[in-house]
C-alpha positions in Angstrom: 293.9 119.0 159.5 294.6 118.7 155.7 292.5 120.7 153.4 292.1 117.7 151.2 291.0 115.5 154.1 293.7 112.9 153.6 293.9 112.4 157.3 290.5 110.7 157.4 291.8 107.4 156.2 289.0 106.7 153.6 289.7 105.6 150.1 288.8 108.2 147.5 286.7 105.6 145.6 283.6 107.6 144.6 283.9 108.5 140.9 282.6 111.8 139.5 279.8 110.0 137.6 278.5 108.4 140.9 278.6 111.6 142.8 276.9 113.5 140.0 274.1 110.9 139.6 273.7 110.8 143.5 273.2 114.6 143.3 270.6 114.3 140.7 268.7 111.4 142.2 269.4 111.9 145.9 266.4 113.9 146.7 264.0 111.9 144.5 262.2 109.5 146.6 258.9 108.1 147.7 257.7 111.5 148.7 257.3 112.3 145.0 256.4 108.9 143.5 253.9 108.0 146.2 253.3 110.7 148.7 252.5 113.5 146.2 249.0 112.2 145.6 247.8 113.2 149.2 249.5 116.7 148.8 247.8 117.2 145.4 244.4 116.3 146.9 244.8 118.9 149.8 246.6 121.7 147.8 245.7 121.3 144.2 248.0 122.8 141.6 249.4 125.2 144.2 251.6 122.4 145.2 253.8 123.3 142.3 254.6 126.7 144.0 255.3 124.9 147.3 257.8 122.7 145.7 259.4 125.5 143.7 259.7 127.8 146.9 261.1 125.1 149.2 263.4 124.0 146.4 264.8 127.6 146.2 265.5 127.4 149.9 267.2 124.0 149.6 269.5 125.5 146.9 270.5 128.2 149.3 271.3 125.5 152.0 273.3 123.4 149.7 275.3 126.4 148.6 275.9 127.2 152.2 277.2 123.6 152.5 279.2 124.0 149.4 281.1 127.1 150.7 282.1 125.1 153.8 283.0 122.1 151.8 285.4 124.1 149.6 286.9 125.6 152.7 287.6 122.1 154.2 286.3 119.1 152.3 285.7 116.4 154.8 283.4 113.4 155.2 282.8 114.5 158.8 281.4 117.8 157.4 278.4 118.4 159.6 279.9 117.7 162.9 283.3 119.3 162.1 281.8 122.5 161.0 279.2 122.6 163.9 282.0 122.1 166.5 284.4 124.6 164.9 281.9 127.4 164.3 279.2 126.9 167.0 280.6 124.7 169.7 281.3 121.2 170.9 277.7 120.6 172.0 276.4 121.6 168.6 278.8 119.2 167.0 277.7 116.4 169.4 274.0 117.2 168.9 274.3 117.5 165.1 276.3 114.2 164.7 273.8 112.1 166.9 270.6 113.8 165.3 271.8 113.1 161.9 272.8 109.6 162.7 269.4 108.9 164.3 267.6 110.6 161.4 269.0 108.2 158.9 268.5 105.2 161.2 264.8 105.7 161.6 264.4 106.6 157.9 266.1 103.3 156.9 263.8 101.5 159.4 260.9 102.8 157.6 262.4 102.2 154.0 263.2 98.5 154.7 259.7 98.0 156.0 258.3 99.7 153.0 260.4 97.5 150.6 258.7 94.5 152.2 255.4 95.9 151.4 256.3 96.8 147.8 257.6 93.3 147.1 254.3 91.8 148.2 252.7 93.6 145.1 254.3 90.8 142.9 255.0 88.1 145.6 252.1 88.2 148.3 253.2 85.0 149.8 256.6 86.4 150.9 256.4 87.7 154.5 257.2 91.4 154.8 259.9 90.9 157.4 261.8 88.4 155.0 262.1 91.1 152.3 263.2 93.6 154.8 265.8 91.4 156.3 267.2 90.5 152.7 267.3 94.1 151.7 269.1 95.2 154.9 271.6 92.3 154.6 272.5 92.8 151.0 272.9 96.5 151.2 274.8 96.1 154.5 277.3 93.7 152.8 277.6 96.1 149.7 278.6 98.9 152.1 281.1 96.7 154.0 283.0 95.6 150.7 284.0 99.1 149.6 282.7 102.6 149.0 282.9 101.8 145.3 280.2 99.3 145.6 278.0 101.7 147.6 278.6 104.2 144.8 277.7 101.8 142.1 274.5 100.7 143.7 273.6 104.3 144.3 274.4 105.2 140.7 271.9 102.6 139.2 269.3 103.3 141.9 269.4 107.1 140.9 269.5 106.3 137.2 266.2 104.2 137.4 264.4 107.1 139.2 265.8 109.8 136.9 264.9 107.8 133.7 261.4 107.2 135.0 260.6 110.9 135.7 262.2 112.1 132.5 260.3 109.5 130.5 257.1 110.6 132.2 257.8 114.2 131.4 258.6 113.6 127.6 255.6 111.3 127.2 253.2 113.6 129.0 254.4 116.6 127.0 253.9 114.7 123.8 250.4 113.8 124.9 249.5 117.4 125.9 251.0 119.2 122.9 250.3 116.7 120.1 247.0 115.1 121.6 248.3 111.6 121.0 246.9 108.6 122.9 243.6 108.2 124.7 244.4 111.1 127.1 245.4 113.5 124.3 241.8 114.6 123.7 241.4 116.0 127.2 245.1 116.7 128.3 245.6 120.5 128.6 247.7 123.1 130.6 244.3 124.7 131.4 243.9 121.9 134.0 246.2 123.9 136.1 243.6 126.8 136.6 240.4 124.8 136.3 238.4 123.0 138.9 238.5 125.7 141.5 241.5 127.5 140.1 245.2 127.4 140.8 244.5 127.8 144.6 241.4 125.6 145.0 241.8 125.5 148.8 243.3 128.9 149.4 247.0 129.9 150.0 246.8 128.3 153.4 246.8 124.8 151.9 249.9 125.6 149.8 251.6 126.9 152.9 250.8 123.7 155.0 252.1 121.6 152.2 255.5 122.9 152.9 255.8 120.3 155.7 255.7 117.4 153.5 257.4 119.1 150.7 260.5 119.8 152.8 260.6 116.2 154.0 260.6 115.0 150.5 263.9 116.7 150.0 265.5 114.8 152.8 268.8 113.3 151.7 269.9 116.2 149.4 272.6 117.1 152.0 274.1 113.6 151.8 276.5 114.8 149.2 278.4 116.6 152.0 279.4 113.3 153.4 281.1 112.2 150.2 283.8 114.9 150.3 286.4 112.6 152.0 285.8 109.8 149.5 285.4 111.7 146.2 288.1 111.5 143.6 288.2 115.2 143.0 286.0 116.9 145.6 286.9 120.5 144.6 285.8 119.9 141.1 282.8 117.5 141.3 281.1 118.9 144.5 280.5 122.5 143.2 279.1 121.1 139.9 276.7 118.7 141.8 275.5 121.4 144.1 274.9 124.0 141.3 272.8 121.2 139.7 270.4 121.2 142.6 268.1 124.0 141.3 268.0 122.5 137.8 267.0 119.0 139.1 264.4 120.4 141.4 262.9 122.5 138.6 262.8 119.5 136.3 262.1 116.5 138.4 259.7 118.0 140.9 258.2 121.2 139.4 258.4 120.0 135.8 256.9 116.6 136.7 254.0 118.1 138.6 253.1 120.5 135.9 252.9 117.7 133.3 251.1 115.4 135.6 248.5 118.0 136.6 248.0 118.9 132.9 247.4 115.4 131.8 244.4 114.9 134.1 242.5 117.3 136.4 244.0 117.5 139.9 240.7 116.3 141.4 241.5 112.9 140.1 244.7 112.5 142.3 244.2 111.0 145.8 246.0 110.0 148.9 247.3 106.4 148.9 247.7 106.2 145.1 250.8 107.4 143.1 250.0 110.3 140.8 252.4 108.7 138.3 250.2 105.5 138.2 247.1 107.7 137.6 248.8 109.7 134.8 250.2 106.5 133.2 246.8 104.9 133.3 245.3 108.0 131.5 248.0 107.8 128.8 247.1 104.1 128.2 250.3 102.4 129.5 249.2 99.0 130.7 250.9 97.7 133.7 251.6 101.3 134.9 251.0 100.3 138.5 253.7 97.6 138.3 256.2 100.0 136.7 255.9 102.6 139.4 255.8 100.0 142.1 259.3 99.0 140.9 260.5 102.6 140.8 259.2 103.1 144.4 261.0 100.0 145.6 264.1 101.4 144.0 263.6 104.7 145.9 263.3 102.7 149.2 266.4 100.7 148.3 268.4 103.9 147.5 267.3 105.5 150.8 268.2 102.5 152.8 271.6 102.4 151.0 272.2 106.0 151.8 271.1 105.4 155.3 273.8 102.6 155.9 276.4 104.7 154.3 275.7 107.8 156.2 275.2 106.4 159.6 278.5 104.4 159.4 280.4 107.6 158.5 278.7 109.7 161.1 279.2 107.1 163.9 282.9 107.0 163.2 283.0 110.9 163.2 281.2 110.9 166.6 283.9 108.5 167.9 286.6 110.6 166.6 285.1 113.6 168.5 284.7 111.5 171.7 281.0 111.3 171.4 280.9 107.6 170.8 283.0 104.6 171.9 286.6 104.8 170.5 286.5 101.4 168.7 284.2 103.0 166.1 287.1 105.1 164.9 288.7 102.0 163.1 288.6 101.3 159.5 288.6 97.9 157.9 291.3 96.8 155.4 289.0 98.1 152.7 289.0 101.5 154.2 285.5 101.5 155.3 284.2 101.9 158.9 283.0 98.3 159.3 282.3 98.5 163.1 280.1 101.6 162.7 278.3 100.2 159.7 277.6 97.0 161.5 276.2 98.6 164.7 274.1 101.0 162.7 272.6 98.1 160.6 271.8 96.2 163.8 269.7 99.2 165.1 268.0 99.6 161.7 267.0 95.9 161.9 265.0 96.7 165.0 262.7 98.5 162.5 261.4 95.1 161.4 260.6 94.2 164.9 259.0 97.5 165.8 256.8 97.4 162.8 255.6 93.9 163.6 254.7 94.5 167.3 253.3 98.1 167.4 250.5 99.8 165.4 251.3 101.7 162.1 250.7 105.0 164.0 253.3 104.3 166.7 255.9 103.6 163.9 255.0 106.9 162.2 255.7 108.6 165.5 259.1 107.1 165.6 259.9 108.3 162.0 259.0 111.8 163.0 262.6 112.0 164.5 263.7 112.3 160.8 261.8 115.5 160.4 263.4 117.1 163.4 266.8 115.8 162.4 266.8 117.2 158.9 265.5 120.6 159.9 268.2 120.8 162.6 271.0 119.7 160.2 270.0 122.2 157.6 269.8 124.9 160.1 273.3 124.1 161.5 274.8 124.1 158.1 273.4 127.7 157.4 274.6 128.9 160.9 278.1 127.5 160.3 278.4 129.1 156.9 277.4 132.6 158.3 280.0 132.3 161.1 282.7 130.9 158.7 282.0 133.9 156.2 282.3 136.5 159.0 285.7 135.0 160.0 287.0 134.6 156.5 286.0 138.2 155.6 288.2 139.4 158.6 291.1 137.4 157.2 291.1 134.8 160.1 290.3 131.9 157.8 291.0 131.2 154.0 288.3 132.4 151.7 286.2 129.6 150.0 286.3 129.6 146.2 282.6 128.6 146.2 280.8 131.4 148.1 277.0 131.3 149.0 275.4 134.1 146.8 273.7 137.0 148.6 275.1 136.1 152.2 274.4 136.8 154.9 270.8 137.9 153.8 270.1 134.6 152.1 271.2 132.8 155.2 268.8 134.7 157.2 266.1 133.9 154.7 266.8 130.1 154.9 266.8 130.1 158.7 263.5 132.0 158.8 262.0 129.5 156.3 263.1 126.6 158.3 261.7 128.2 161.5 258.3 128.6 159.5 258.3 124.9 158.7 258.8 124.0 162.4 255.7 126.2 163.3 253.7 124.6 160.4 254.5 121.2 161.9 252.1 122.0 164.8 249.2 122.4 162.5 248.9 118.9 161.3 247.8 116.0 163.4 250.3 113.5 162.0 253.2 116.0 161.8 252.6 117.6 165.3 254.2 114.6 167.0 257.6 115.7 165.7 257.3 118.7 168.1 256.6 116.3 170.9 259.5 114.1 170.1 261.9 117.1 170.0 262.2 117.8 173.7 262.6 114.0 174.4 265.5 113.8 171.9 267.1 117.0 173.3 267.1 115.7 176.8 268.7 112.3 175.8 271.3 114.1 173.7 272.0 116.6 176.5 272.5 113.7 179.0 274.7 111.9 176.5 276.8 115.0 176.0 277.5 115.4 179.8 278.6 111.7 179.8 280.9 112.1 176.8 282.8 115.0 178.4 284.0 112.3 181.0 285.5 110.2 178.2 289.3 110.2 177.5 290.5 112.0 174.4 290.5 109.9 171.2 293.6 110.5 169.0 292.3 111.4 165.6 293.2 108.8 162.8 296.0 109.6 160.4 
């Protein structure tokens, strides 16, 4: 297998600016723009520490992935590395869990898009918007990877500009006292109204569940290796930017928001950005954030179609899915894999229409299990690769994970802690119920796949 992944058949159509912007905006989603309100209400200013600590662990996980990518940059990264360093079943399970994770995430996002559009056009049925969104992004992914990259570039740009604008404006209000909120805005809000830990350290610990889920998608950059113009140059730069963007876009944004108004004024169901913009005196703040949240949903769905298409093809190459999914179209995209994945995503429209909201939330809990498993596998693979490279059995990566193997153990322990914390929340506990079911189905699928004939890898 070539070190530059020329055997994958993909076109190297993702430009450096597209991958860099995907790296910046990839982990910025509705979890920050919309979901942070509930977390602030239950944790107070301590949520800042939760995001910072979780962000540091995410950076370690990404550095582990980066070391593997520089050893062998392939779009099939998660499955290839899991099979090579852990075993065939690990590769099979990782591929299907990751595919399922993005399918259910996209189901949720296209449904959410329908809800967001009703803010401006209440007469448009929710399912119509969901169908249009899925159809447009499906066609964009079929055309070429360049179109996917361009969509993602502008989706990410909108999110980044919004957060940077909010931080700059907020700092101006706090420091110079301008606008209607200037008289009361102060960094002292971070330690008032019960202090920095108003509900105790336990609330900040429990917040790690939602915080880690907010970072879902940060690992997507690993799937771009086989389609990047210059992966050995752009990927390390993108990965090293993870800590900076988490520090600015999550920690920095929360510090500013919680300084503009007291944390007690943020509540579940309402975007903290809307509340802060209202305080500053920006008319139409709700509409602005609604547009940005819609963009975040479109970005997540776009990423879901891209990643599931590549992952299903990878599974077919590894004899874990029907051989027909190995084929690429004339435009060098896995058209069959993308099409089947999009059809399954479309079921989300039907599911949301016929079952209660709670049942749909149970389905999306698969995403929580999937992302924790994937991140854990990445770290385990890096640790095993490092041992073999240190013994001279494999070439040494030029982008090594700092502090290994101890930082790897730390990351795995943190992920295990998050799994335990899932059991403490009524809504998150269902993820632990789903896990055995998914494990049984994947185990059965693995046994069936071993009877399949060998698939020749595409050249």
